Structure formats: structure tokens, C-alpha cells
LUMPA-725758 format. One record per residue (C-alpha): y, z, x; residue in one letter. Coordinates in steps of 0.1 Angstrom, whole numbers, plus 5000, padded with zeros to 4 digits. Layout:
YZXa/...
//
This chain:
521249964903m/523450204915a/521750564917v/524950704902d/524850504871d/520750444869r/519450554832p/517650894832d/514250794839f/512151104837r/508750934827l/507250584836l/506950524793g/511050594798d/511350254816v/509750034792l/511050224763e/514950164776h/514149794786w/512949724754a/515749824733r/518349704758e/516649384767r/514049294744g/513948924741d/514548874780e/511648794799p/509649114824a/506848994839v/506048604846t/502648514856f/500848204857g/501948034829g/502548324808i/506048534803t/506148834788r/509148994771t/510349374775w/509649404737a/506349244742e/505049404776f/505949744757d/504149674728e/501049574749r/501249924764v/501550114733r/498349954722r/496649974751l/497650354753s/496150384717a/493050184727a/492150394755l/493050714738a/490750634712a/487850594743e/488550934749g/490950864777v/493351184782g/495451424804r/493751444837g/491651164834d/491350844857r/490150514849v/490350244874a/491349894882f/489649614905v/490649264907d/493349064927k/496949114911n/497049044873h/499849204855p/497149384835a/496949654863c/500449724857l/500049764819e/497250024825v/499050204848s/502150214824f/499550284793a/497450564809v/500450734823a/501450804786a/498550974781l/498751214810g/496050984833a/495950804859a/495050464871n/492850434904a/493950084923i/491149994944v/490949744967n/489049494958w/488449354995r/485849635004l/482149645008s/480049764982p/479150034999d/482850134998e/483450034965l/480750264951a/482550594971y/485950484959i/484750444924l/482450754925a/484950954940d/487650884913s/485750964883g/486850704866a/484550634835e/486050334824i/486850054851v/488849694846f/487449454868v/488549074875g/485848814860a/485248734897e/484649054907l/482349194879v/478649084900p/479649324929v/480349594901l/477049534889e/475449574920e/476949934921i/476650034887r/474150284889e/475550424917r/478350524893l/477150814872p/480450894857a/480750524843l/481250434806r/482050084808r/483549774825f/486049584811v/486549234821v/490149064829v/490548724827g/487548474825g/485348354795d/483948704790s/487948874787d/487449194771a/491149364779f/492949144755e/490449204727a/491249594739l/494749554737v/494749364702s/492349684689a/494949944698g/496950104666d/499950274681p/500650464646s/497250604650s/497750824679v/500251094686d/500151074722l/500751434745p/503651514760p/503351384796a/505351604826t/507251444856e/504251614873d/501551454860d/499451194882g/500150834870v/498350634901l/495550754924v/495950524959m/493550494982y/493750555022t/491450505049s/489850865056g/490151045090t/486951175080t/485350875079g/485750825042f/489050785019p/490750975000k/492750934968g/496551024975a/497751134935v/501050984929l/503051094903t/505751004877h/508151214896r/507351074932s/506750694921v/510150704898l/511850884927t/510650634950h/511850304931g/515350484928i/515750554963a/514650284980v/515950044954g/519350094968t/518449925000a/517349594974f/520449554951p/519549324925m/522349194899t/521948984869d/520448664875g/518148774903d/514248834899k/511849004916n/508848884935l/505749084938v/503148914956a/501749194979m/498649354967p/498449604941l/496149824954f/498949904981h/502350124973v/503749764987g/502549644959g/502349874927t/505250094934c/507449794950y/506849614914a/508049974897i/511249934916l/512049584903g/511249714864f/513850024872l/516349704870t/515449584842g/515149234859l/512848994859p/509549014878t/507548764891i/503748784897m/501448634919t/497648644921r/497748654957e/500248564990p/499248244995d/501547945003a/501647714969p/501948084948s/505348164970l/506947834971f/506347834930g/507648174927a/510648084948l/511047724925a/510747984894a/514148164910g/512748474930a/515548624949t/513848954964h/510648984979a/508349235000f/506049085025l/504049205054v/504849015089p/502048885089a/502948665061v/506948615073v/505248495105g/502948235089a/506448085071i/508148055099v/505147905119q/504847625089a/508047435101g/511547345085e/510147245050q/508447635044a/511847745064i/514247585039a/512047665005g/512048065013f/515948045021s/516448084983r/516248444993l/518848694989k/516249025003y/513149005025l/511449305030g/508949375053y/506749665064g/503149805063a/502649675102s/505649625126p/507049315132m/506749165162p/510249135181l/509948765192p/508848665156l/511948875141l/514648745162r/513348375151t/513348495113a/516948625118l/518048295137a/516048105109a/517648225082w/521148355090p/522348455051d/519548635042m/519549025040e/516849175059f/515249545055v/512449675075q/510949975055v/508650275073y/506450485050g/503150575040m/500950575007t/500950975003e/505050905004l/504550644971s/505950424997g/508750345023a/511050625034v/513050465058t/514850145058t/516749925088l/519449715066d/520449385068g/523649515091v/521249695116a/519249405119h/522349185132r/524449475146d/524949275180a/526049635197s/522949805191r/519849545196p/517649875203e/517749925169r/515749605158l/512949805172a/513350115150s/511750225112a/515350265102g/517250535085t/516050775055p/516850685022v/518550884995p/516951214990g/514951255021v/514951455051d/513251395078v/512651665109r/510451605145i/508051845153v/506051935184d/502451875166p/500852185192a/503652415185t/504852315153l/508352385167a/511352145165d/511551895192a/513351585203e/510051375203s/507051455182g/505451435149e/507451295122v/507751525087w/508951385059i/510551595028r/510951424996t/510151414959d/508651074967q/505551234981r/502251344967m/500651574946s/497451574965g/494551394975y/492251434948l/489751654946g/490351764987k/492652044986p/491752135024e/493251775035a/496251795013s/496952155031a/496151955063e/498851695055t/501451885028i/502852165052v/505352415034d/506852095014g/506551875046w/504151535047v/502551505085r/503151155088t/500751135119g/503350915138d/505051045165i/508650975170g/512251015179r/516151025159v/518950865178d/522550935172d/522750735144g/519450895125g/517450585131f/513950715136v/511950515166f/508250525162l/506550565200e/502950695190d/500250835169r/499051185162v/496251025139k/493550725151d/494950475125m/495250135130i/497349875110i/496249575111t/497849305084g/499449555067g/496349725061e/495450115075n/492150145094v/491250475104y/488950505135s/486750745125p/485750565093e/484950225118v/482850495139e/481050605119r/479250265111v/479150175146v/477350465155a/474750405134e/473850085153f/470250145175p/471450175208g/474950285207v/475350605222a/479250695218e/481950515205v/485650515198a/487850255177v/491350165188i/494049915180g/495049645206v/497949425201p/497949155182d/500748885179e/499748765143r/498549075129w/500349365146g/497149515157e/493449445161q/490549645158v/488549725189k/485149945195a/484950045226v/481150145233i/479050315254a/475350215250p/471950455253v/471250445287p/468450155296g/469849965261e/471249635262v/473349565230l/473749275213d/477049265202v/476948955177d/474649145161k/476549455162l/479349285143l/477449105118e/476349495111f/479649625105c/480249335083r/477549425058e/479249805058r/482549765060l/485849555046a/486049255071h/489749375079f/487949705092k/485549525111c/485849525150p/487349205161s/486549265197s/483749475216v/484649655252d/481249805270v/481050055293l/478850335309e/480550625298a/483850675273l/486350865294p/486851245287r/488951535288n/488451875302a/487351955272t/485051655264g/487851495242k/487351095245i/490950965260l/491650735234k/495050695253r/493950585285s/491850315264l/494850235245r/497250195281e/496249895295p/496549685260y/499849865250w/501549855284r/505149695290d/505149715252r/508349775234d/506250025205r/502850155205n/502350115171v/
//
């Protein structure tokens, strides 16, 4: 859908209202054996809004959703958005301690939970003082469908929502050891969908595949991007091989996947490669794609349009794209290692992080209506990230003569493993609690499959001998597995500068030497 001829969508609800009117009998979402038309989807959202209003959900409130992919998550997001409230979509892979922290931080009084995850939520229920009820989604005790059926849209006068009302709360790993909830608004989410949609043009007959987790912007905000076109969406519960190939057989033409999934498809052999050749557009991002894998994929699918995206949760998703032409431009092969050029409405600035003056190489700052309103309940952290309307990405980069953004390092202690963001302080906080650890630094080291893996470098208390296996088990009990160190180095002491700061760059350097990029 071209930017210039799009309908005037100001609020999320405008999208459903428009397509229910224009294409009411056409399919909107297919999930498993269930297909909802635009009219059915819109009606369910209106009923759910009414039911939640009757439960006391109103402007400024949050509900939460904890489950693998399910259309109910999108229905909840649209339903609470109509009430001026927001849906905090939580990573179901987190440990009980992490789930308890995020759900308490969100302030959600109602939590929608997948049937298979109910035992985990019951385990932490007493640690959630604001919680009034769980709504089970799916399974034998499905309460979600009953809640939808109970809603009466005619009995509720919905308050007028504004473009700056929060609609999603997406949690990022924490630079201080605890996650932060980025509040995304009607304006930011719709601006993202319209702008990034220019890199994924869809026409009648196309179908969008949503396989990435909805707790990521690459799941929910990519799904909304597809909704804006009024074309069908095929959603999978997980991005496993049977689900992906089933979606392709059902006619999926556009998809966004993390590089690890692309790598698994390429390695699966000719039959898998042939199955994926049905895609017209393949978007990838959330972690760097190793150049050997990218070149192999380009050769395997010569007619496919590849679109790399770069962005962050705080920006509702992607802010730059590397399009299909740039992917196959033999005259500028170095641009395969870039993050592409800004999407419409995005300004990029390169800033010296020490002086905050413009620089040729420095921190990448972004200005766009796609940005979050701030971190939920954390004004100081919001002010550190948003400076005079610019979002500090924490990535070090430069811009070439054609406007292509190259990422070279990080200001933040962040690791991206398989598309998941992991902040070092969050892992260091847990490792430091293990008996015998005097000091610890957590770094990202290269991994051909996942992009990076988490490594802990530890100096033990003098005289102590660390049991690495027990340390890793300690971490797995307290952190999501993707955050846990995959390897541990033990040193007498960690390198420090003259002011006493641990030199993580020195610890990373041997692993990243001779690499095309350091992030």
C-alpha cells in the first residue's frame, strides 16, 4: 500500500473499522484451522472492548498477555486500545522470577494466559498484588471465548481515544539489571506500519505470514503492518518447520524471520529451499545475518526480494531497511554489511557520545513519530533515552555517501542472540550472586547460528575454585535460558582502565577480531 494513497488511519480501531466496511466477508486472520473475516474480527474486538470495560478497564490501564502466538493477543491489543488502555505482551519464555517482576511492573489487573502456562502464573500469583483475575486462552478451561461472547458493544460508550494513548507495552531487557516497559502509542505503531510497509509492498492475492513471537515488535508491529493493507494474515503459534511450510502451502507471500530461522531453512536442504521459494518478500532482522549465510540465501532464492531491517523496541520496530536492489548490487557489495537507509519519516543523526556533537562516527540517534512515549513508570530512564525528541539507540555507526547506515559497535552492554536482546547487567546481577564470584563481566561473542552467544568472564574470590556447571545451573534457575551464559571464562582479575571501569572492549576483542562487524 503506497504511503500517498493509504486510508487516514489515526487510531488502531480505524484499521478494523475500515476493512470491516470495505472487505467484511474477506479473510483477515487464519490460525490453525480457524479463519476470521474482517467483519468477524472487528465484531469480536468490539465485544471484547465492551466486556473489558465492564470489568473496569479504562484509560491509562494495562492488561497483560502471556502465551505463545495466538490471534487472541491481537484481539486484546485492539480491544484495550479502544478503551485508551494498553496490552503488555510478555515473553512467555521468561523464568518465574522475571515474569513476576514484569507483571507487577506493568500493573496489569487482568492477565490473559495460555492454558499451558497457567501453572507458572499460579506459582507467582501471590507476588502480583494488583492482579484481579486470569483469563485462560485455549485448552479445556478456555475463558477467553466466554469473555468475548459476554461483551455487548451497544451497552458501552467508548471514551474518545487519542493518537498519543499507549496501546502496547513491550518489555526490553534492562541496562540496570531489570526490564523496562516501552510504551508504544497509536501514533507510533501506525507510523511504523505505514513507513516500513513501503519496503514490503503487498497487492491483492498476497498473504502476510506472522511467525515471530508477538511479544516482540517483529511479531506484533509486523502483524499490524500487514493489517494496514487489508490483506489476509496467516499466523503460526511458533516458527517451527511444519508451521512455516503449512503457511507457505496456504499461500503466504511475505514473511519476517530472524536470521537463525533463515539459516535453519538453508541448512535443511533442497526441499526446504524449494518450499520457501514461494515467498515474494523475505524480511529479516533483530540480529545480524552472517554474510556467508546471506550470500548463500541470495543464491538459493534468486527471485526473492530480501529486506533487512534495523530498529529497536523503543521505535516500534524498524527504522532502516536494506532493500532487494541493494542486496544484489554488485557495484557496491560492501553495503550488504549495512543496515540500509532510513524509511520515510525517519531522520538519522550520528553523535559523539562524549560531547553530544555531530560526528562522522558515533552513536546513532533517531528522530521519528515511531518512537515510544517513554518507559512505563520510569521518567529518568526515559529522559536518558529520548533527548530533545531524538532516541539514543546505543549503537555506534556511520552513514556512507548514499545514506546507508553501518553499525560498528555498541555503547550499551547489549547482546543480541537469536533475535533476543540481552543486557549484560541483567545477567551480571544474577552471576554475581553465586558463591565465590568476586567480579563478573558478561559479553557477547560471535556465533554462526545465533549471531551472538552470552559469555561470562569471572574473577573468583581469592582461594575459591568455581564450579562452572553449578554456576550455569544457578543461572538457568533464575533467568530465561536465552539469557544464560553459554560459556564461562575464569580469570585472576578483570582488566580495568585508570578509573577502575572494566574494559569489556578488551574482553570482546579477541573474539571479534577480523569480523565484518562487531554487532
